[in-house]
Backbone bond lengths (Angstrom), bond angles and torsions (degrees), N, CA, C in turn:
res aa  C-N    CA-C-N  psi(-1)  N-CA   C-N-CA  omega(-1)  CA-C   N-CA-C  phi
1 M - - - 1.380 - - 1.496 118.96 -
2 R 1.372 112.06 -32.11 1.419 117.16 -178.17 1.692 105.45 -73.48
3 K 1.246 115.96 -32.35 1.513 117.11 -178.10 1.577 107.47 -70.32
4 I 1.285 115.67 -32.34 1.471 115.63 -177.62 1.697 107.85 -70.86
5 W 1.281 111.49 -36.60 1.541 115.17 178.18 1.513 107.52 -66.53
6 M 1.245 121.20 -47.44 1.472 125.76 176.66 1.431 113.33 -52.77
7 F 1.473 115.17 -44.44 1.335 123.18 177.91 1.657 114.39 -58.88
8 V 1.258 110.34 -48.63 1.499 123.43 173.17 1.461 116.90 -52.69
9 I 1.438 111.58 -46.33 1.461 124.50 179.43 1.564 107.34 -59.08
10 V 1.400 111.52 -52.29 1.450 119.35 -176.51 1.499 114.25 -61.85
11 I 1.334 113.96 -42.82 1.510 119.29 175.85 1.489 108.53 -62.56
12 L 1.434 124.00 -47.65 1.416 123.87 177.80 1.476 111.37 -55.34
13 L 1.389 120.01 -44.24 1.343 123.62 -176.72 1.579 111.02 -63.70
14 I 1.269 115.31 -43.11 1.510 119.10 174.74 1.525 111.79 -58.03
15 L 1.257 116.18 -48.89 1.416 119.79 -179.76 1.567 114.78 -62.20
16 L 1.360 112.81 -32.54 1.420 113.10 176.49 1.540 109.30 -73.76
17 V 1.284 121.21 -37.68 1.470 120.66 170.39 1.449 110.73 -58.10
18 I 1.211 119.63 -47.68 1.545 119.54 -175.38 1.577 107.48 -63.58
19 A 1.304 115.20 -43.34 1.555 116.29 -178.77 1.559 107.57 -62.81
20 S 1.318 118.13 -41.82 1.509 120.45 -176.83 1.471 109.00 -62.70
21 V 1.351 120.24 -40.76 1.489 122.86 -178.07 1.533 106.26 -70.44
22 V 1.296 124.55 -40.88 1.442 127.51 178.91 1.509 110.74 -60.25
23 K 1.231 116.89 -44.79 1.426 123.48 178.85 1.403 112.09 -66.62
24 I 1.324 123.72 -38.73 1.475 124.42 -179.19 1.447 110.14 -74.19
25 S 1.406 118.97 -41.13 1.396 117.32 173.41 1.561 118.50 -73.76
26 G 1.276 115.34 -14.06 1.359 117.36 170.52 1.495 120.96 -84.00
27 N 1.320 117.18 -12.61 1.373 121.92 174.29 1.557 115.82 -59.32
28 S 1.324 113.07 150.69 1.464 112.10 -178.77 1.602 111.37 -72.22
29 V 1.257 109.97 152.71 1.521 111.16 -178.24 1.563 105.33 -112.62
30 V 1.301 115.83 162.43 1.510 125.49 178.60 1.527 101.64 -84.87
31 N 1.438 112.54 124.08 1.472 115.98 175.36 1.482 108.05 -83.31
32 S 1.395 109.39 -167.97 1.564 115.06 -168.41 1.520 106.63 -74.63
33 N 1.336 121.63 -11.23 1.492 120.18 178.84 1.487 108.50 -99.40
34 G 1.331 122.18 2.59 1.432 123.24 176.05 1.450 111.39 91.86
35 N 1.301 119.09 -0.24 1.507 122.50 -175.51 1.576 105.12 -90.90
36 S 1.349 112.37 140.17 1.435 114.55 175.99 1.428 112.21 -88.23
37 G 1.325 117.05 153.27 1.440 124.80 175.09 1.558 109.79 97.58
38 T 1.300 113.03 135.87 1.380 121.56 -177.20 1.545 112.33 -71.00
39 N 1.277 118.86 -21.70 1.425 117.94 -178.35 1.456 108.08 -71.44
40 L 1.270 123.30 -24.62 1.451 121.27 177.91 1.523 118.44 -76.46
41 D 1.419 113.68 -14.25 1.527 120.03 -179.19 1.544 106.30 -59.06
42 K 1.282 121.58 -34.68 1.400 116.92 -176.14 1.503 113.67 -70.63
43 Y 1.368 121.95 -13.40 1.370 126.68 174.62 1.627 115.63 -87.78
44 S 1.247 109.66 -3.78 1.472 120.83 179.63 1.522 116.42 -115.18
45 S 1.333 116.00 -2.78 1.333 117.82 -173.29 1.513 114.18 -81.13
46 N 1.290 117.33 171.37 1.510 124.72 -177.07 1.530 110.95 -72.12
47 S 1.334 115.21 -8.53 1.554 115.25 179.72 1.511 110.36 -80.67
48 I 1.356 117.56 -7.89 1.536 118.45 173.13 1.455 106.09 -111.07
49 P 1.434 117.27 138.54 1.470 119.94 173.87 1.460 113.66 -48.82
50 A 1.325 110.62 147.57 1.484 115.72 -175.91 1.542 118.92 -58.61
51 E 1.398 118.70 -30.07 1.430 121.76 174.56 1.525 110.82 -73.97
52 C 1.283 121.68 -12.17 1.426 124.89 -174.91 1.581 108.68 -96.48
53 R 1.295 117.81 -30.39 1.442 121.52 -179.62 1.586 119.61 -51.98
54 L 1.303 110.29 136.58 1.517 115.06 177.47 1.459 111.89 -61.69
55 P 1.364 118.08 114.62 1.496 118.59 179.34 1.578 116.04 -73.98
56 E 1.278 109.44 156.05 1.453 116.59 -176.10 1.545 111.78 -56.76
57 G 1.307 114.66 130.16 1.445 121.74 177.11 1.483 112.76 86.27
58 Q 1.310 118.47 -8.82 1.542 120.37 -176.03 1.470 106.99 -86.71
59 D 1.403 116.34 142.41 1.479 114.34 176.22 1.506 108.25 -93.64
60 L 1.299 115.09 151.97 1.482 121.60 -171.01 1.517 113.86 -52.60
61 Q 1.255 125.23 -55.82 1.352 130.13 175.27 1.578 114.92 -50.19
62 G 1.215 112.34 -52.39 1.562 118.51 -179.91 1.631 105.55 -58.62
63 W 1.260 116.45 -44.34 1.522 122.45 -178.84 1.564 109.07 -59.60
64 K 1.266 118.72 -48.41 1.384 124.97 -178.40 1.536 108.48 -62.84
65 E 1.311 120.03 -43.01 1.396 123.89 178.81 1.541 106.51 -63.22
66 H 1.328 121.15 -43.08 1.506 125.05 -179.71 1.547 107.02 -61.90
67 L 1.264 119.01 -42.75 1.459 121.43 -172.16 1.541 107.09 -70.16
68 G 1.386 120.98 -36.90 1.447 124.43 178.72 1.467 115.05 -70.79
69 H 1.323 115.81 -18.02 1.526 116.98 -177.47 1.550 112.46 -84.94
70 H 1.327 117.22 -8.89 1.392 121.30 -179.01 1.489 118.53 -117.43
71 E 1.259 116.12 126.59 1.646 117.78 -169.70 1.531 112.49 -58.16
72 N 1.405 113.59 -33.29 1.477 119.02 -171.90 1.651 108.38 -83.84
73 T 1.239 116.54 -4.51 1.507 119.76 -177.25 1.434 115.10 -122.75
74 K 1.460 113.80 1.38 1.529 112.31 -173.86 1.550 109.87 -76.15
75 Y 1.284 121.81 -8.91 1.475 125.69 179.75 1.580 101.89 -74.18
76 C 1.417 119.33 -29.00 1.439 116.56 -178.34 1.511 119.93 -64.73
77 L 1.331 113.40 -13.01 1.436 121.69 179.51 1.457 112.05 -68.88
78 E 1.363 117.29 -19.01 1.359 123.31 176.97 1.587 111.93 -62.57
79 Y 1.304 114.99 -33.73 1.511 126.48 176.02 1.443 118.26 -65.07
80 Y 1.457 111.87 -18.80 1.462 120.96 -171.34 1.412 115.72 -110.27
81 K 1.426 113.11 13.61 1.555 120.88 173.89 1.482 114.53 -81.12
């Protein structure tokens, strides 16, 4: 009976370690622009003109508002749809 309990405890510990590793690797990472989340990577890629890219430390909504206030960058909003 003691061997069964030890086996159960070992299995639970292994599952706990696996769950911790999965949670750590599943966390969002900071991209090259300093923004967290992999969904923001597309807004800092080379497929977007440099003046349209999400700057480091800028939140997405604020950046979109900024782009919309300037005539020469309004076209950039097309990349954020």
